N, C-alpha and C positions, 0 to 999 in steps of 0.2 A: 212362364216362370222357370221351367226346367231348362229351356233354351238359354235364357239369360244367365242362369247359374252356371251352365256349361261354358258359355262365352266368358263369364267373369273368371272362372278357374283357369281357362286357357290363357287369358290375358295376364293373370297374376303369375302363372308359371313362366310365361314367355318373358316377362319383365324381371324375373329373378336375377339378382346380381350374384353370379357364381363366385367371383373373387371375394366379395364381402362375406358370403357364407363360409367360404373356405378359411378366411382369416379368423373367424370366430369358432371354428371347429377344433375340437380336441384331437381328433384323428381325421384329417382331411381325406385320406384314402377311403376309410370306411364310410364317411359321409358322402363322398362321391359315388361309391358303390350303391348306397341307399338311394341317392338322388337319381341315379341312372335307372334303378328299379322303379322308383316312384314315377319318373317321367315316362318310362316305357308303359307302365300300367295306365297312367293318365292319358297317354296318347292313344292307347287301345280303346279306352272308354270314350275319349273325345271322337275318335274315328267312327265308333259305333253311333254316337249321338249325332255327329255331323252327317253320317250316311242316312240316318233316319230323318233328319231335318231336310236333307236334299230330296229324299223320297217323298216327304210330304209336299215339298215345293213342286216336284214333278207331277204329283197327283193334282194339285191346284192348277198347274199349267195344262194338264190333260183335260181337266174339267172346263177350263177357260176355252181351250181350243175346241172342245166339243160344243160349248155354247156358241162360239163364233161360227162354227160349221153349221149348227142347227139354225142360227139366225140367217145365215146365207141360204140354206136349203129352204127354209120357210119363206124367205123373200122370193126365191125362184118359184115356189109353188103359188104364192100370192099373185105373182106376175102372170103365171100360166093360167090360173083360174080367172083372173081379170080379163085376159085376152079371149079366153073361151066364152066368157059372158058377153063380151063385145061382139063376138061372132054370132052368138045366138040372138042377140038383140038386133043385129043387122039383118038377120034372117026373119025377124018378126016373132021369134020365140022368146017372149018376155019371161015366161016361167022358168025356162032353163037359164036364161040370162041372169035372173035374180038369184037362182040357185048357185050359179058359179060366182056371182058377186059375193054372196054370203060365204062361200068357201074361201074366196080371196081375203075376206075380212078375218076369218078364223086364222088363216095362214099368217096374215099380218100381225094378228094379236100374239100368236105364238112366236113370231119373229121378234116382236118387241120384248116378250118375256125372256127369250134367249139372250137378246142384246143386254137386257138389264142384269141378267145373271153374270154375263161376261164382264160387264162394266163394274158390277159390285165386287167381283173377284180381283180386279186389277190392283187396288191398294194392298190387299192381302198378299198378292203375288209379289208386288214390289218390295213390301216389307220383308217377306220371307227370303227373297233374293238377297236383300241387304244383310240379313242375318247369316245366310249361307256363305256369302262372300267374307264376312268377318270371321266366321268360324273356320273357313278354309285358310284365311290369313293367319289366324291364331294357331291353327294346327301346323301350318308350315313353320311358324316361329318356334313352336314346341319341338318340332323335328330338328330345326337348326340348333336349338338349345341342347337337345339330346346329343347331336353330333359334337357340339362343343364340350359337353360333359364327358362324352366318351373319349374325345381327344385329350381333354384335361386329365381325365383319370389315367389314361395310358401314359401320358407325359409324366404324371406324378409317380406312377409305379416305376417307370424307367429311372426317374431321378432318385427315387427312394433306393432302388437297387444299386445305382451308381454310388450314392452316398454311403450305403452299407459296405460296398466294396472298398471305397476310399477309406472308410473308418477301419476296416480290417487291415488294410495296408498301413495306415497310420499307427494302429496298435502294434503291428508287427515291427515297424520301424522303431517305435518307442521301446519295445522289448529288446530290440537289438542294441539300442542306445544304452539301455539300463545294463545289459550284459554285453557290453562292447567287447568283442573278441580281441581287438587291438589292445584294450586296457588289460585284458587277461595275459596277453603276450608280454606286455610291459611289466606286469607284476612278476611273471615267470622269469623274465630277463633280469629283473632286479634281484630276485632270489638267487639266480645263478651267479650274479656279480658278487653278492655277499658270500656265497660259498667259495668263489675263486679268491676273494680277499682273505677269507679264513685260511684257505690253503697257503696263500702267500705268507700270512702271519705265522702259520705253523712252520713253514720252511725257514723263515727268519729266526724263529725261536730255536729250531733245531740247529741252525748254523751257529747261533750264539752259544748254545750248549757245547758244541764241538770245540769252538774256540776256547771256551773255559777249560774243557778237558785237556786240550793241548797245552794250555798255560800251566795247568796243574802238573802235567808231565814234565814240563821244562823246570818248574820249581823243584820237583822231586829229584830230577837229575842233578841239579845244582847242589841240593842238600846231600845227596849221595856222594858227590865229589868232595864236598867239604869233610864229611865224615871219614872218607877214605884217606884224605890228606892228614886229618888229625891223627888217625891211627898210625899213619906212616911217621909222623913227628914223634909220637910216643915210642915208636919202635926204633927211632933213631934213623929213619930213612930220609930220603930227599923229599922236601915239601915243596919244591919248585913246581909251579903249575905247568902242566903240559901245554905245548904250543897248540893254540886253537881252542883251548879250554875256555869255558865261559867264565867271565869275571863276576865277582860277587856284585849284588845290587848296591847302588850308591848309598842308600840309607843304611844298609848293614855295614858298609865300609866305614861310614862316619862314626858309627857306634864303636867299632873295633878300634879305630884310631884313638878315640877318647879313652878307651880302656887301656891302650898301650901307653898313653901318656901317664897313667897312674903307676905303671910298672917302674 
């Protein structure tokens, strides 16, 4: 019963579908670690049980071999006793001949008992050998599964580390995209352009102001000339404009001519 239970557990573990178990696991790496521990422990238990089963088989085989040897030895003793009896009977010693014939019979009886013991042990030995072979096969399958689990676990850990590194790089790239240095440069350049445009506007405004001031100066000079000539007229002086002097504005000349027409 114990042997069958061990064999059933080995077969169940050996047939376990690792990929299916991983697909249904919340944390495959932790599950693999646990499975590796479970498999390792079960393999240790199975090895102990298989070793005990093999030991029992070897004891049966030793007993069988001992029975076979005993049967052979008792057969040899029966033959020797029978020959000795024949010698005594040929010599006319009937008593010793019967004695050795009886010894031969006892030897033959013991030979038959040993043969029966050996023959009775053969089915048990054959069955035990079959169990041992299955246990060894199952144990080998468990060890292969353990190797697969270990490889799968190492592969998963490596892939997990790779994925984590890629995720970090991706996050770094995203942060660079969000705070794109080129966009910052573009905004800074746009700010400088606005400042340069403002300076140009200020320069144009300053230039317009200077032109207005010069125009005011020109108007003031013309008015001054008019006042001077008017004063000269009142004083009886010459009111003839000086050569190169600025002529009055056309609009003012028109008004003066109309006023003269009224005189």
